[in-house]
Steps between C-alpha positions, in 0.01 A plus 500: 500500500638847537312829502582565137355163394175578683484846343546348157217253559263782603555686174277391214680324219505660158296317239630430154330674210596418145413798281718447193602141552287197428610225738530149361449332837134422569530594868599854404224553242267654762762766580482641146336845475261571215644738240402863539259646250535852372204731510377598160496865405149471360351405836678787671375750239144367526517530877615864483235585239225344712619691806493827309152427367369413845640824644299698244789667321512481122874565471747216540836579656748390235786512750334221696477287185850555366777300666765703677866476424727344761670829586197731516543560872867589457416753233230650723739536793786645295284742299507774768877480529542512124280810475719671760815400310350622173446847652856509633637390163312772312614761753864387471486503121354851498773616738771346279356674192491835685864458608603412146317806363665723762844367417436553125377856566805585709733355235331691218502824703879477553 
């Protein structure tokens, strides 16, 4: 045996887990993982409502109940940059309008 063979023996072997595959061999049946179950929305809503009642508040936060879109964090992060760009855009448009008005005034004065 070499050093690499000994190192390989010390490492734990990976175990097979069949998540989407149903093995036909009986020896592999115990390696099959039970299918995942999705949480129901009703239980989550009931849980949030009970928490709000136990805290003593009568208002329920609707944002906690409504599911968020996948890109909500991206929108939140980009919102500040977009506000800055919106200001710059308005300023540039106003400057372009002023320049156009000046050029029209100078042409009409000539």
